[in-house]
Structures are given as C-alpha cells and as structure tokens.
C-alpha positions in Angstrom: 13.9 76.7 19.4 10.4 77.9 20.6 8.4 76.0 23.1 4.6 75.9 22.8 2.4 75.5 25.8 -0.7 74.0 24.5 -2.7 74.8 27.7 -2.4 78.5 26.8 -4.1 78.0 23.4 -7.8 78.8 23.5 -10.1 78.6 20.5 -13.5 80.1 20.1 -16.2 78.0 18.5 -16.0 80.3 15.4 -12.3 79.3 15.0 -12.9 75.5 15.1 -13.3 73.3 12.0 -15.4 70.1 11.9 -13.5 66.9 11.6 -14.8 64.4 9.2 -14.4 60.7 10.4 -14.1 58.0 7.7 -14.2 54.3 8.2 -13.9 51.2 6.1 -17.2 49.5 5.2 -17.6 46.6 2.9 -14.1 47.1 1.4 -14.2 50.8 0.8 -14.0 54.0 2.9 -17.0 56.2 3.6 -17.6 59.2 5.9 -19.5 58.3 9.1 -21.7 61.4 8.6 -23.3 59.6 5.6 -24.3 56.5 7.5 -27.9 55.7 8.3 -29.0 55.7 11.9 -28.5 52.0 12.5 -25.0 52.0 11.0 -24.0 55.1 13.0 -25.2 53.4 16.2 -23.1 50.3 15.3 -20.0 52.4 14.6 -20.1 54.3 17.9 -20.6 51.1 19.9 -17.5 49.5 18.5 -14.6 48.6 20.8 -11.0 48.6 19.8 -9.3 45.1 19.9 -6.2 44.8 22.0 -4.3 41.6 21.4 -2.3 41.9 24.7 -5.6 42.0 26.7 -6.9 39.0 24.8 -3.8 37.0 25.4 -3.3 38.0 29.0 -6.9 37.4 29.9 -7.4 34.0 28.4 -6.1 32.1 31.4 -4.5 29.4 29.3 -1.1 28.6 27.7 -2.4 28.7 24.2 -0.2 31.7 23.4 2.9 29.9 24.5 2.0 26.7 22.6 1.4 28.8 19.4 4.8 30.5 19.8 6.6 27.1 20.0 
C-alpha cells in the first residue's frame, strides 16, 4: 500500500481547476456565480447552524423538557 504525503504535492496556478459552488434557492439549486451582487453578499455572510451550540448556549432546561 502506498502512502501519500499531501504536503509534498504542489500545484501551479495553470494546473488548478475552478470549483463551482451550488446552493439551494427557492426550492431549486443554482450556481452562486450566477447570483446578483446582493444575493452573493447574502450567501457569503451566512453562518452554519450548530444545534449543539444552540442547546448548550440557551441557559435553560428546555432541551431536557422536550426530551422527556
């Protein structure tokens, strides 16, 4: 079995490929590159939701009550 050390891999800019990012908008998927300026700004300012942070940071026992 061959081991690959990813730190040794170097790519020139000519070897790289652009990555197209798609997201769901109004029930269907569209590439972010086709968004208008306002929608792009909204997309890049989004924050991922973490349920564990929301539950741990609430300071109440609502989670325990819901589980019972």
